[in-house]
C-alpha positions as CSV (number, residue, x, y, z in Angstrom):
1,M,85.8,74.6,148.5
2,T,82.5,76.2,148.6
3,H,79.4,74.1,149.0
4,V,76.1,75.2,147.8
5,L,72.8,73.7,148.4
6,L,70.1,74.2,146.1
7,V,66.4,73.7,147.4
8,C,63.0,73.2,146.1
9,M,59.8,71.5,147.6
10,A,60.0,68.0,146.4
11,N,63.6,67.9,144.9
12,V,62.6,66.3,141.6
13,C,62.5,69.3,139.4
14,R,63.8,72.7,140.2
15,S,66.7,72.2,142.6
16,P,68.1,69.3,140.6
17,M,68.0,71.2,137.4
18,A,69.6,74.1,139.2
19,C,72.3,71.9,140.5
20,A,72.9,70.3,137.1
21,V,73.2,73.7,135.7
22,A,75.5,75.1,138.3
23,R,77.9,72.0,138.1
24,Q,78.2,72.1,134.5
25,L,78.8,76.0,134.3
26,A,81.4,75.8,137.2
27,H,83.1,72.8,135.4
28,S,83.1,74.9,132.0
29,Q,84.8,77.6,134.1
30,G,87.5,75.5,135.2
31,R,86.0,75.8,138.7
32,G,84.7,72.3,139.1
33,T,87.2,71.3,142.0
34,Q,86.5,74.6,143.9
35,L,82.8,74.3,144.1
36,H,80.5,71.6,145.2
37,F,76.6,71.6,144.4
38,D,74.0,69.4,145.8
39,S,70.1,69.6,146.0
40,A,67.4,68.8,148.6
41,G,63.8,69.4,149.2
42,T,61.8,71.0,152.2
43,H,59.1,68.4,151.7
44,A,60.7,65.6,149.5
45,H,59.7,62.0,149.6
46,S,63.1,60.7,149.8
47,G,64.4,58.3,147.0
48,K,62.3,59.6,144.0
49,R,64.0,60.1,140.7
50,L,64.3,63.3,138.8
51,D,61.2,64.2,137.0
52,A,61.4,62.8,133.4
53,R,60.3,66.3,131.8
54,A,63.2,67.8,133.8
55,K,65.5,65.3,132.7
56,D,64.4,65.9,129.0
57,V,65.0,69.4,129.1
58,L,68.4,69.1,130.6
59,L,69.4,66.5,127.9
60,K,68.0,68.8,125.2
61,H,70.2,71.6,126.4
62,R,73.2,69.4,126.7
63,Y,73.3,69.4,130.6
64,T,74.3,66.3,132.4
65,P,71.1,65.3,134.6
66,P,71.9,64.4,138.2
67,K,71.9,60.9,139.3
68,T,70.9,61.4,142.8
69,R,67.6,60.7,144.4
70,S,65.6,63.2,146.1
71,R,66.2,63.8,149.8
72,L,65.0,66.2,152.6
73,V,67.0,69.2,153.8
74,T,68.6,67.9,156.9
75,A,69.8,69.7,160.2
76,Q,73.4,69.0,159.2
77,D,72.9,70.7,155.9
78,F,72.9,74.0,157.7
79,E,76.4,73.4,159.1
80,R,77.9,71.7,156.0
81,F,76.9,74.1,153.4
82,D,78.2,77.6,152.8
83,L,75.1,78.8,150.8
84,I,71.6,77.3,150.6
85,L,69.6,78.7,147.8
86,A,65.9,78.4,147.7
87,M,64.0,78.5,144.5
88,D,60.9,80.3,146.1
89,Q,59.7,82.4,149.2
90,D,57.8,79.2,150.5
91,N,61.0,77.2,150.6
92,L,63.0,79.9,151.8
93,A,60.6,80.5,154.7
94,G,60.9,76.5,155.4
95,L,64.6,76.8,155.5
96,H,64.2,79.7,158.1
97,R,62.0,77.6,160.4
98,H,64.5,74.9,160.5
99,C,67.9,76.8,160.6
100,P,69.5,77.9,163.7
101,A,69.3,81.7,163.8
102,S,73.1,82.1,163.8
103,L,73.1,80.4,160.3
104,R,70.3,82.0,158.5
105,S,72.2,84.4,156.5
106,K,73.5,81.4,154.4
107,C,69.8,81.0,153.2
108,R,68.9,83.3,150.2
109,L,66.8,82.8,147.0
110,L,68.8,81.8,143.8
111,L,67.4,84.4,141.8
112,S,68.9,86.9,144.1
113,Y,71.8,86.4,142.0
114,A,70.2,87.4,138.9
115,P,68.6,90.8,139.6
116,A,68.3,92.0,136.1
117,L,65.6,89.4,135.6
118,G,63.2,91.4,137.8
119,L,62.1,88.0,139.5
120,S,62.7,86.6,142.8
121,E,61.3,83.2,142.5
122,V,61.8,80.1,140.2
123,P,58.2,78.8,139.6
124,D,57.3,75.1,140.2
125,P,56.8,73.6,136.9
126,Y,55.5,70.1,138.0
127,Y,51.7,70.5,137.4
128,G,52.4,72.2,134.1
129,D,53.8,71.4,130.5
130,L,57.2,71.2,129.1
131,A,57.4,74.9,128.5
132,G,57.3,75.4,132.2
133,F,60.5,73.1,132.6
134,E,62.1,75.1,129.9
135,R,61.3,78.5,131.6
136,V,62.7,77.0,134.9
137,L,66.0,75.9,133.0
138,G,66.6,79.5,131.6
139,L,66.1,81.0,135.2
140,C,68.3,78.4,136.8
141,E,71.0,79.3,134.2
142,A,70.6,83.1,135.0
143,G,71.0,82.4,138.7
144,A,73.8,80.0,138.4
145,R,75.7,82.6,136.0
146,G,75.0,85.2,138.5
147,L,76.1,83.1,141.5
148,L,79.4,82.0,139.8
149,A,80.3,85.5,139.0
150,E,79.8,86.5,142.7
151,L,81.8,83.4,143.9
């Protein structure tokens, strides 16, 4: 089984959305038992629920929102996960600061799996409107599709 951790800042918007998308796409491809997805944050306040706007957008597009609560990336995550995919450069840099040098090759950007987009980062929609969450969902779908194609 391949274990993939999706990471954003607070673990209440982008990374749980990406996790929900990746899980569902893997399941629809018959690969749900081969791939395990989880999410975490580099600055998460552990125990927070998924942002209501993220949940609404996921439901609107027929994705099952994750039931997990926010959590911080832990030292054990660097050992446990095969890939650790950050939503943006700031979170990737945060991962690199805490990750042992021998494991840093596991840390990448989610959108590195969607090069046709010409973007490297999934923007944080938290302080914006619902349109930002819709955009994030589309970027997560593109990244997850590319990731699944490569795996």
